[in-house]
N, C-alpha and C positions, 0 to 999 in steps of 0.2 A: 264595240268592247271598250272595258271603262281603264281608266288611268291610275287609280287608285280603288281596293277594295280591303274596308277592314272587318273582319269575321272574329264575332264573341270577345270581342276585345275586354279583357277583363287586369285592372289594375289599380294597387295599392300605395299609396305613400303612408309611407311609416301604417299607424291603423286609422288609418284614414282612406277610405273606400273612393277612388275616386272613376273609377268605369265596369260596369259590371254586367262582360256579354253584353256590349254594346258595335251596332252594326253598321257600316258605311260606304255606301259608292259614290265616287268621283268620278267624272267622266271629261271626256277633249275640252268639252264647251262650254265646261262649270268654272263659275268664277266666284266661291266660294267663300263668303264673312265665316267665324268662327266666334260663334257669341256665347256668354251665360255669364253667371255671377262671377266676383270675386272667387279664386280658391277650385273650382269645381273642376279645372285641369285643361286650361285650352292651352296653355305654354306647354306643360307634360306631354300633348299628343303632338304635340309640332317634335318635341326631342323624342316619341316615339318613331314617327315617320322617320324620321331622318337618323334613326339605329342610336341615337346619343343615352337613350332608355330604353332596356329589354323589359317589355311588360311579362306582366305573371303570368297569362294565358291570352288563348287569339293568335289569330293571324295577321300580318300584315305585306297587302299581296301589292307590288309597284308592275305595271307594267315593263318588262324590260327594254322594250325600247325605247322610253322616256329620260330625258333630260331633266334633271330637279336641280333648281335654284334655291338657296337657302340665304335668308338673311342672318347671318353669323356677325352679332354685333361684339362678339369676344375673337373672333378670328386674326390669329399671327400674322402680322404683316412687316414684309422688313423696312425696319424705318430710317434707313439709308437711302430710301426709294422716294423721288418728287409725288404728285402725286398724279401728274402725267403719264408718267412711267408707270404706275402701278396700275391707273386704267386702262393704260396699250397688255396688261400683261393677261386683262380678258379676253386677246384675240392673239395667245399663243399659241393655237396651235390653224390657226391660217397662217400667221407668218412662217412657221414650219411649212404648210404648203406652198408658201412663197418662193421659198430657199429653195424649197424640189423642186419647181417651176423655172428658175433661176440655172440650176445645174442640169437640169433635163436640155438648157437652151443651149448650154455647152454642148454638153456632148452632141447636139445634133449639129455642133460646129464640123466636129471631127470625125462622125461617123459618116461609114461609106457604105456600109452593108443596108442593101434596099429594107429588107424586110423587116433589121431594127431600126431603120426609121421613121417605119410606117408604125412600130412600136412606142418609138420614142412620142412620135408625135402626137399619137392616142390619148397615150396617157396624160401628154401634155394640154393636150384641152382640156382631159378630162376635170384636171384640173384646177386650169384657167375659168371651166362651168363652176365649180364648187365657192371660187373666191369669189367669180359674181355673184352668185345666188346669194353669198353671204354677205355681202355688199362689199365687200372687201376696200374696194376702191375711194368708200366713202366715211371710213374708221376714226380719221381724225375729226370728220367733221360729225359725226355718232358723237364723239367724246365732247369736243366743244355743247352739241345739241343737249345731252344730260348734264353735264356740267353744268347751262347756264340754266334747265329746270330743273335744278337739285339745287341750284347757288351755290357751289363750286367753283364758280368763276368769280367769287366774291370775295375768297382769300387765296385764288390763284390756284392754277394747275403745276407751276413751277416751287410749289410750297411741299419743304419736307415730311413726311407723312408724322419722322416726330415730334415737328411742332405744333399736331394738330389739335384741338379740345378733341372731350368726346361724342358732341354733337357733328363735329364737322367729319369725324372719323368715320361714324356711321354712315355719314353722307356719301363719301366716296365708298365704300363697302358696298351702299344700294346703288349708286351708281356702277360700281362692277359688274352685280350680278343683271341689271337692265340691261348689259350692255352686251352680256353674254347670252342673251334670250332664251333660255331655256324653254323646255316644252312645259315645263309647271312651275311656278313660282312661290316659296315658302315664308311667309312675313309676319314675323310675330313686333306688332307693338313700329310698323316703319313710320308712321307720323311725327314720335313723340319729336323728333329731334327738326322739324320741318317748321318751315316759318306758312302762312297762311299761301300766300303766291306758288309757295312750292308745293303744296300739297294741291292746289288746282293744278298746277302742272303733269304731278303724278296722279292724280284722277285723267285728267286727258291719257296720260301713257297706258295707262292701264284698260281704260276704253277702247283702245286700240288696240291691246294685244291681244296676240293669237293662240297663243295655247290658255292652259287652265291656271290656274292661283287657289291659296289657300289662305286666307287672312286674320291676323289673329288680331283687332283692331278694338279700342274703346270709345275711340271718334266716331259717331253714331250718324254724321252728316257725309265723312269718308267714305266707311262703307254702304251707305243709303248709296253715294252714288259710282260706285262700281261694281255689287255685286247683283248677280243674277242667281243666287241663292243662299242661303244660311243653312247652318251647321247648328244646330244649338245644342250644347251638354246643359243637361237640368237629369238629376238623379240620378246620374251614374251612367245616360245613356247619351245616346248622338242622336235628334232627329233633322233630319233636313226637308227645308220648308222652300219650296220655288218660290222667287221673287226676290226683289228687294226689302231694306229691312220693317219699310214701313209695313211692305204686302205680310212680312213674316210675322212684325208684331200683331195685325190683324187674326193670323190666322191660329196664332198661338194662341189667342185669348180665349177665341173659337172652339179649342182644340181644349182649354181646360177649361171652360164653363162645360162641355158638352161630356169630358171626362167625369166632374162631378155630379152630373144628373145621369150617367150612366152609374158610377160608385152609389149613389143614395140610391135608385132604383135596385142595382144587384143588394143592399145590404138592405133595401123592405120584403126584397127577396127572399135573403138570410132569414131574415125574423120570421117569417109568416111561416115558412119552413121548418124552420126550429122550433116554431109553438105549437103546431099540427103536433110534430113528432113528439114534444114533450107532452100534448096533452092525448096524446089518443095510443102509443105504443103500449101501453100494457093493458088496453080495453081489446078484449077477446074481437068484438066483432070493426076494430079500427084500426087491429092489430096492421094485417095486411100491408092498407092504405097508408099507413105512417112509416113503414119500412120503407115502400117506392117512394116516399119522399126522401128518406134516409137517404136512398141511394142517390139521388138528384142531389141533394146536398152533398155528398161526397163528391161527387164531378163538377160542381160550379169549381173555376179558379178564381179564385178570392181575389179580387182586384185591389192592390195599395191603397193604402188612404193619401187620398189630397193632400201633399206635405205645401205647408203654409213655410213661401217666404217670407225670410226676416228682413225687412225696411226698416234703415235708418230713420230715429227720431231725432235724432241729436241739433243743437244750437247753441249759438253762441253771447256768452255773458257781455253783458255790456257795464265797464263803467267809466262815466261821467265828466269829464272833464269841465277845467273854471273859463276856457274862451271857447269863440266860434272857431279858430285855427287850430287845425290839429297838426299841420304838419308844413315849415316855411323850410326851401330851398333856396340859398342866395349863392352864385354864380362859384354851384359844386363841380368839380372837376373829378374825376372818377377813373379808377382805372388800376393798374398793376404796376407794372415798371415803366406804362407812357399811357397818358390821358384815351380814355376810351370817347369818352365826354367831356367835354370843356365846358364853364361857365353856364352851367343847368340853372333856372329859375322857375319855381314855380311854389304854388301857395296851393293848401287839401286843407279843405274847411270839415268840420267835425258832420260826420254821415254820409261825406261824399264814399261812392262803390267806383274807382278809377282802375282804368283798366292800362298796364304800360305795352307797348308794339314797336314791331322793327324786327330788325332781319335778325339772324343767329347771328352772335358776337357783335353785337351791336353796342351790349352793354348791359342789357336788361334784367337778369341776377346779378351782374355787378353794382348795378344801382341801389338793388334791393338789401344786397349785402352791405352797402355801406348803409345804406341811412337805417339799418336794423342794429349795425356797428361792429357788424364782423369782420370788416376791412377797413381800415381808414381813409377818409379822401384826403387825394391828391392837393387840393386844396376847396377853398371856397368850407361852406358851411351849411347847417339841415340844422333845421330847433323845433324841440316837439310842447305840444298845447301842455298848459301849468295841470302837473299831477297826470298826464296821459301815460296808460299802459302799454303798450305795444308788444303784438303774439308776432308769432314766425315760424312759419312751413316750407322747410326745404325742398328743397326737387329732387335731392338724392334720397335714398334708405341708408341712412348710416346710422351704426347704433354704438353707443359707447360699448357694450358687449354683445353683440347678433347670440349669442348662446342663452341668453336673458331670456325669461318668455315676459307675456306683455304685462302681466302684473308686478314683475319684476320691476321694467322698462317702468311704470308710472309708480310703481311708491318708492323709486326713487327719488322723484320729484314730489311725489306726494304723501310721504311716511307717517302721515295722520288717519289716510282714509284707509277703512276694511276693505278686506277682499271681495266683498260681496258690495263696498259700494263703487270698487274698482270695475268690476266685472258687469254690474250695469251700466257704469259710461261706456264700458267698451259694446253693450249688447244694442245701447242708443245706435253707434257708430255702424250696425249691422255685422259686429266679431261675432261669430260663432262662438259659444261658450269652452266646447272641445278645445277652440284654440288657443284659450286666455295662457294656457299651459303649458303648450307647443314652444321650443326657442322659437325665440322670433326668424333667425335664419331658413329655416324650414318654413315659412310663412309665404305665400305667391307677394308679388308686389302689392298687389291692390289691396290684400291683408294687412301689410304693412304701413301701408298710405291712408288706410283707417286709424292704424295705433297713434298714428302723429295726429289725425285731425283729431283723436280724440282726447289729448290732451290739450288741444287749443279750446277745447269745451269744457273745462275741469277750471279756468279763472275767468273771472270778469277780464275784460281787454276794452281801450279805451277805440284801435286800432290793430288790426290783423293784415298783415305780413305773405300773402300767398304765392309762389313759387312753380310754378305750372300743377296745380293742384289735381287735374284732372286724368293726369298720368296714369294707369294701370286702373283708374278707378272704373265700375263697373257704370252701366248707363244710371242705373235704380238711385246708385249714391249720389251720382253726380247731379241727377236732379233735387235728390232734396240738397245737395250740398249749395246750388243755386237759391233752394227753397230759404237755407240759413243763412245765406249773403244777403237777400233780400231784405229778412226780417231783423236781422243786425242793425244797430242803433247806431253802431259808433261806424270808421271807418275802417275803409275794403282798400286795399291796392294789389294788386295781382297781376303774373302774367301768365300767359296761358298760347297754347300752340292754337284750342278748341274754337273755330271760327264760328258757332253758336253763342258759346258761353260768355262772352263781352258785349255781343246785342241781347240778351237775355237780364243782365245783372248790373252789366257796366251802366257811369250817369255821366259819365267823360270818358277821352283817352287821349293819352298823351304819345303820339307818336314820335318816337325817339330818331324816327331816319326826317323826318319833316322838320324835329328841333335843330340838325345838326345841318343841313343842303339846304336850308331855308336863312341861316344867317347871312 
């Protein structure tokens, strides 16, 4: 019996068709990744499944015995709780069972009627078995284990929820969800706020998870290590492939190639039939044959023309500097109310591609914002090479006016450009033309990220700072971003949680953990 069945799902977002009679079945043993280009409807599908979005047509059928767990990063939390108390709330039902066990124990002390005693004892045994089956007496140990695995112990279980950063808050929400151990997990970009070591822990956890899950993630390496099937969204349908992501890629390429061959063969047949009918329908001797061919034509279910996926073609323009040293950092201390990192020294040469690593909260983003001038240093200095220009890619999708279109947003910075020139630039970042006139707030996270990338391609820079550039981007765009970074003559300093990204593009790594703890 299936855990989930999607039947004839159709849904539009504004005038954009996301799903058209899509079908999918998920079974209890499925460990599924949801893939697709930016904007195809991956997050919308999750929202439909949890009931946050009502589909235009179709049915969503859940097995009624299934307990569903959803990673809701915007869930309301009691800010007065400590992290530990919030995680303990994952077991509210079990604590209620414990109270019932204690209450029955008290009743047994005073009960004198034998039959009533037997009923109480049977009930007590049943409740105790439930507690043991759900590992109740190891709850605090499990909280410690999951908290350690996700890096929560680094900021402390006693920390009030109200003091957490956005990334720390998401970690705590994920930890509670894992502790609840539902039959099915729905996870939307679970690795966005996790360091490499914690992603590796999550991979091990999911490999041992007994239930099913559906995961949206642009982290190819992560998905490849946890899934046994891939649900690919393309052309408003959902196609399920067995195997991991590597297997899926091969199967999809073979499927696309076969479809192209079948389409070409059908078009050839249609052309031959139409030509025969056209030449012979009017002749008495061949009219009957022509009518027969026409009937055959009428019965053919014409295949859709294979659609070419828009691929990014962008590149970063380079502005030369007057020295070999691009950035020099001297005795720099960074932070807000107190130093996160002190006495930092580094020298970055022109053309270097530098990865900044370290656990969440260590100060990676703070460092990037400091050297870009968004926040002042607490002490120390940093200087750029002569005539250097610096571009900055911010992690968050924050806009001056989210009601503006992509064209309006770019025109504000580049008023001399025509709409055609702006559209061409956006197209080079694989943003479809029809999306350029929609309010930015209606676009997916990946589509918004492409607008930010586009703005970086329009000005020559000596150095570009990238803060988590792979968040939200589809695999195709990530791969092209790697290419653009490698080909850029200038300097790149970046932060990413993507394990493979630095390996492929970085010349050097500054590990802030080693810098801090090796002093």
